[in-house]
C-alpha positions as CSV (number, residue, x, y, z in Angstrom):
1,M,-22.2,89.6,27.2
2,F,-20.5,88.5,30.3
3,F,-17.1,89.8,28.7
4,L,-18.5,93.3,28.1
5,A,-19.7,93.4,31.7
6,M,-16.4,92.6,32.9
7,I,-14.8,95.2,30.8
8,E,-17.4,97.9,32.0
9,F,-16.7,96.9,35.6
10,A,-12.8,97.1,34.9
11,L,-13.3,100.5,33.3
12,C,-15.4,101.7,36.1
13,F,-13.1,100.6,38.8
14,G,-10.2,102.1,37.0
15,L,-11.8,105.4,36.7
16,V,-12.8,105.3,40.5
17,V,-9.2,104.5,41.5
18,L,-7.8,107.3,39.2
19,T,-10.3,109.9,40.6
20,I,-9.2,108.8,44.2
21,T,-5.4,108.7,43.7
22,Q,-5.1,111.6,41.4
23,M,-7.8,114.1,42.5
24,L,-9.3,113.2,45.9
25,I,-6.1,112.4,48.0
26,P,-3.9,115.3,46.5
27,S,-6.9,117.9,47.3
28,L,-7.2,116.6,50.8
29,K,-3.4,116.8,51.4
30,G,-3.2,120.3,49.9
31,T,-1.0,119.3,46.9
32,Q,-1.3,119.7,43.3
33,M,-3.7,117.3,41.4
34,F,-2.6,114.6,38.9
35,P,0.7,114.0,40.6
36,M,1.5,111.2,38.0
37,F,2.0,113.9,35.3
38,R,4.6,115.9,37.4
39,R,8.2,115.3,36.7
40,E,9.1,116.1,40.3
41,H,9.7,112.6,41.4
42,E,11.9,111.7,38.4
43,L,14.0,114.9,38.9
44,Q,14.4,114.1,42.6
45,N,15.7,110.7,41.7
46,E,18.0,112.2,39.2
47,I,19.4,114.7,41.8
48,T,19.9,111.9,44.3
49,E,21.8,109.8,41.8
50,L,24.0,112.7,40.5
51,N,24.7,113.7,44.2
52,Q,25.8,110.0,45.0
53,Q,28.2,110.1,41.9
54,S,29.5,113.4,42.9
55,S,30.3,112.0,46.3
56,E,32.0,108.9,44.8
57,V,34.1,111.2,42.7
58,D,35.2,113.3,45.9
59,L,36.1,110.1,47.7
60,E,38.0,108.7,44.8
61,N,39.9,111.9,44.7
62,Q,40.7,111.8,48.3
63,A,41.8,108.3,48.2
64,R,44.2,109.3,45.4
65,E,45.5,112.1,47.4
66,I,46.2,109.8,50.4
67,R,48.0,107.3,48.2
68,S,50.2,110.0,46.6
69,T,51.2,111.3,50.1
70,I,51.9,107.7,51.4
71,K,54.1,107.1,48.3
72,N,56.0,110.6,48.8
73,K,56.6,109.6,52.4
74,T,57.9,106.1,51.6
75,K,60.1,107.4,49.0
76,R,61.6,110.0,51.5
77,S,62.3,107.4,54.2
78,R,64.4,105.4,51.8
């Protein structure tokens, strides 16, 4: 009997937390309800990661260009 009461309490507590975090807070902030089902956060993380990779590639290309100009200058000076 105690075990069933604990399960019931846990389920009720979970339902209250779910209601507060997914319905009450978003409605007070003026955002959409059930933010846990939106993919926006995942997509923002993916965009951030892709932007970082893009900037790394750009920096690698710049480093290659600088190395090649240095090699060309050293070849000319010899």
